[in-house]
NUPARO-556192 format. One line per 5 residues: number of its first residue (from 0); for each residue x, y, z negated of C-alpha. Coordinates in Angstrom, 3 decimals. Layout:
# NUPARO-556192
NUM	X Y Z  ...
//
This chain:
# NUPARO-556192
0	-0.355 -11.082 1.164  0.207 -8.225 3.618  -1.179 -8.769 7.094  1.578 -9.199 9.665  1.182 -6.909 12.634
5	1.686 -8.354 16.099  2.883 -6.130 18.902  1.359 -6.214 22.375  2.210 -4.537 25.685  -0.580 -2.296 26.995
10	-0.255 -0.260 30.190  3.473 0.239 29.705  3.571 0.776 25.930  4.327 -1.582 23.052  1.672 -1.146 20.373
15	0.407 -2.976 17.277  -2.544 -5.114 18.322  -4.560 -3.603 15.481  -4.205 -0.145 17.036  -5.350 -1.088 20.544
20	-8.793 0.265 21.371  -10.989 -0.775 24.298  -13.904 1.407 25.328  -17.304 -0.156 24.627  -18.214 1.043 28.134
25	-15.407 -0.929 29.806  -16.900 -2.597 32.880  -15.324 -5.980 32.123  -16.850 -6.036 28.645  -20.316 -5.893 30.211
30	-19.856 -7.977 33.364  -17.000 -10.428 32.707  -14.743 -8.961 35.409  -11.457 -9.464 33.592  -8.710 -11.850 34.718
35	-6.218 -13.617 32.513  -3.441 -16.173 32.218  -2.091 -18.439 29.511  1.680 -18.983 29.407  3.821 -20.725 26.829
40	7.219 -19.681 25.612  9.248 -22.516 24.097  12.355 -22.509 21.956  15.122 -23.816 24.213  17.640 -26.505 23.365
45	20.389 -24.055 24.350  18.951 -21.380 22.025  16.536 -18.517 22.508  13.146 -18.736 24.129  12.015 -19.628 27.626
50	8.771 -18.850 29.465  7.594 -21.902 31.404  6.625 -21.284 35.044  6.091 -17.583 34.411  6.237 -16.605 38.089
55	3.608 -19.170 39.054  1.308 -17.896 36.334  1.812 -14.293 37.423  1.134 -15.204 41.050  -2.210 -16.693 40.011
60	-2.897 -13.621 37.845  -2.506 -11.345 40.862  -4.551 -13.694 43.045  -7.383 -13.763 40.504  -7.616 -9.971 40.587
65	-7.557 -9.931 44.394  -10.362 -12.469 44.490  -12.428 -10.047 42.408  -11.419 -7.207 44.696  -9.083 -5.096 42.592
70	-5.341 -4.671 42.335  -3.079 -5.094 39.304  -1.285 -1.716 38.991  2.072 -3.312 38.103  4.463 -5.548 39.982
75	5.384 -9.089 39.003  8.846 -7.799 38.091  7.350 -5.189 35.746  5.149 -7.780 34.054  8.085 -10.181 33.736
80	10.045 -7.481 31.913  6.996 -6.682 29.792  6.482 -10.322 28.740  10.115 -10.707 27.767  10.142 -7.405 25.891
85	7.011 -8.111 23.857  8.426 -11.510 22.840  11.704 -9.886 21.787  9.921 -7.148 19.845  7.893 -9.783 18.012
90	11.049 -11.893 17.450  9.315 -14.947 18.936  11.103 -17.824 20.647  7.927 -19.906 20.558  4.612 -18.303 21.477
95	1.488 -18.359 23.577  1.493 -15.425 25.992  -1.773 -13.930 27.253  -1.729 -11.464 30.186  -5.177 -9.870 30.541
100	-6.416 -7.310 33.055  -9.794 -5.629 32.896  -11.810 -2.859 34.504  -12.143 0.033 32.115  -14.673 2.750 31.549
105	-16.068 4.389 34.677  -18.948 3.612 36.959  -21.371 1.106 35.472  -23.605 -1.289 37.352  -22.618 -4.744 38.542
110	-20.275 -3.575 41.320  -18.653 -0.811 39.303  -16.591 1.715 41.227  -13.121 3.180 40.952  -12.789 2.024 37.358
115	-9.233 2.054 36.002  -7.478 -1.307 35.682  -5.865 -1.906 32.288  -3.287 -4.637 31.664  -2.252 -6.112 28.334
120	0.197 -8.834 27.359  -0.406 -10.242 23.887  1.476 -13.040 22.129  0.712 -15.292 19.212  1.834 -18.508 17.587
125	-0.297 -21.436 18.773  0.502 -25.021 17.967  -1.088 -28.064 19.565  -4.323 -26.752 21.102  -6.199 -30.015 20.545
130	-4.401 -30.849 17.312  -1.156 -32.563 16.358  -2.989 -35.819 15.732  -4.577 -35.512 19.157  -1.152 -35.167 20.748
135	0.027 -38.330 18.976  -3.036 -40.594 18.970  -5.379 -39.076 21.528  -8.608 -37.119 21.326  -12.301 -38.022 21.395
140	-14.323 -36.578 24.275  -17.734 -36.857 25.861  -19.270 -36.046 29.231  -21.035 -32.729 28.920  -24.588 -31.890 29.917
145	-23.108 -28.834 31.674  -21.653 -29.167 35.164  -18.919 -27.399 37.088  -20.147 -24.811 39.548  -19.852 -25.331 43.287
150	-17.340 -23.549 45.516  -20.093 -21.355 46.930  -21.198 -20.197 43.471  -17.905 -19.324 41.779  -14.290 -18.433 42.491
155	-12.810 -21.718 41.351  -9.191 -20.800 42.012  -9.329 -17.726 39.765  -9.070 -17.338 35.993  -11.909 -14.846 35.591
160	-13.191 -14.145 32.093  -16.877 -14.353 32.996  -16.486 -17.777 34.583  -15.552 -19.340 31.254  -19.093 -19.134 29.843
165	-19.843 -22.679 31.050  -16.617 -23.885 29.425  -17.587 -22.064 26.233  -20.948 -23.825 26.152  -19.421 -27.223 26.917
170	-16.763 -26.819 24.221  -19.374 -25.755 21.670  -21.402 -28.800 22.636  -18.424 -31.063 21.888  -17.811 -29.408 18.527
175	-21.461 -29.793 17.541  -21.081 -33.531 18.174  -17.909 -33.714 16.075  -15.744 -34.336 19.161  -12.616 -32.662 20.465
180	-13.469 -31.812 24.058  -16.041 -31.995 26.852  -15.593 -33.330 30.376  -17.686 -31.765 33.136  -19.145 -33.419 36.214
185	-19.429 -31.720 39.588  -22.710 -31.339 41.457  -22.242 -34.773 43.072  -21.728 -36.568 39.759  -17.961 -36.948 39.924
190	-15.694 -35.940 37.052  -14.005 -32.607 37.672  -12.150 -31.350 34.586  -12.554 -30.517 30.905  -13.621 -27.170 29.458
195	-10.115 -25.769 29.879  -7.931 -28.634 31.096  -7.445 -30.879 34.096  -8.234 -34.585 33.757  -6.022 -37.544 34.718
200	-6.708 -41.268 34.476  -4.519 -44.312 35.043  -6.419 -46.966 36.971  -4.664 -50.223 37.876  -1.298 -48.548 37.382
205	-2.052 -45.548 39.640  -2.280 -42.013 38.270  -5.491 -40.406 39.576  -6.866 -36.875 39.362  -9.482 -34.849 41.207
210	-8.293 -33.575 44.611  -7.606 -29.934 45.366  -10.968 -29.561 47.113  -12.860 -30.456 43.926  -14.381 -27.700 41.747
215	-11.352 -27.452 39.467  -8.816 -24.847 38.535  -5.521 -25.624 40.248  -3.727 -25.956 36.953  -0.034 -25.181 36.788
220	0.453 -27.967 34.246  -1.490 -30.258 36.602  0.948 -29.377 39.362  3.893 -29.970 37.029  2.584 -33.407 36.040
225	2.062 -34.443 39.661  5.670 -33.526 40.430  6.984 -35.254 37.305  5.043 -38.397 38.215  6.912 -38.427 41.522
230	10.214 -38.006 39.682  9.311 -40.939 37.416  8.209 -43.191 40.280  4.586 -43.290 39.132  2.165 -43.760 42.064
235	-0.364 -40.929 42.411  -3.725 -40.727 44.133  -5.823 -37.564 44.480  -9.425 -38.680 44.697  -12.823 -38.099 43.185
240	-13.951 -40.626 40.582  -17.100 -41.138 38.548  -17.505 -41.930 34.878  -17.269 -45.680 35.483  -13.660 -45.302 36.595
245	-12.874 -43.374 33.436  -14.482 -46.026 31.220  -12.465 -48.727 32.996  -9.173 -46.796 33.005  -6.097 -48.091 31.222
250	-5.253 -44.557 30.091  -6.479 -40.985 30.381  -5.126 -37.592 29.410  -5.747 -33.869 29.754  -3.276 -31.239 30.933
255	-3.102 -27.493 30.483  -0.761 -24.786 29.279  -2.445 -24.783 25.884  -3.206 -28.524 25.743  0.145 -29.544 27.312
260	-0.270 -33.341 27.851  -2.913 -34.646 25.444  -3.999 -38.318 25.507  -7.668 -39.339 25.402  -8.499 -42.249 23.120
265	-12.290 -42.314 23.279  -14.958 -41.287 25.796  -18.613 -41.224 24.798  -17.988 -43.656 21.958  -15.990 -46.046 24.165
270	-12.368 -46.632 23.180  -9.938 -46.620 26.109  -7.568 -49.537 26.535  -4.519 -47.560 25.370  -3.881 -44.158 23.793
275	-1.312 -43.105 24.552  -0.434 -45.688 27.163  2.983 -46.064 28.807  2.267 -43.686 31.707  0.862 -40.979 29.444
280	3.763 -41.377 27.022  6.373 -41.120 29.778  4.801 -38.001 31.266  4.227 -36.370 27.888  7.802 -37.021 26.762
285	9.273 -35.750 30.040  7.059 -32.660 30.050  7.822 -31.678 26.454  11.552 -32.065 27.096  11.356 -30.065 30.332
290	9.644 -27.030 28.798  12.453 -26.891 26.241  15.108 -26.751 28.923  15.968 -30.396 29.551  15.783 -31.838 33.050
295	16.686 -30.987 36.620  13.669 -28.720 37.139  14.273 -26.577 34.052  16.535 -24.018 35.708  13.931 -23.387 38.412
300	10.939 -23.060 36.096  12.141 -21.407 32.895  12.545 -17.639 32.492  14.893 -17.050 29.590  13.973 -14.552 26.913
//
């Protein structure tokens, strides 16, 4: 079978991914100084594709680069056009979209210098990140031996490539144990998030997640779920909680652009009371309808392709 070429946008050009070359002396390859986003495009009920919360993702993309101290050499409008064009050229209504910026070849050393900034937008088909069965029945997780870094040791609000090494190790740890995902504690022993997702629990009917001040990424799906919970009349509390609260929870789930809303059915060998429970099911159903264009918030959050 012939290999199907995928087209990507690179510094203003549309090129086959297989033809894109990155210098082995690119600064980001050596020091992890790239920034990235993950965005989903969904087939819409009205036809065509729609990018979910594209502008919020791009705003975080630009902020991540600023946190590292360099500027993205394109505007949000230019990257919006680029994302739509690369989806059209690949004839994709459903796709995962990956903007990536990195420092190219130039001055080496940790701080680099006036290295050029390259930007790529790639797309690919990606189904349920944690598996279709996981979306239906829930996943099995454990509490990792790795911990989330403190605010003084990492840029927690940024999606920086080098910062995902801890997540890589935690995810590999889960796989080695035959599990789906790892949950990470913060320095004080409270649950923060998973390797690439935010964590929610339902405790005595209240939806709980780590507060903004915790060492977590401010996930865009997390923000969406908090707003949808308000729409659905589900009480919400932002507070730190330890593993005992998770073990005692009625329900738990993970959120993320890739993971969407994925229930948790087992933690460290302990089965939760329900997976998915009624709160998780309501939020998951509402979220999956919203990203496909159904609901009052759709017009605000979906960029049509």
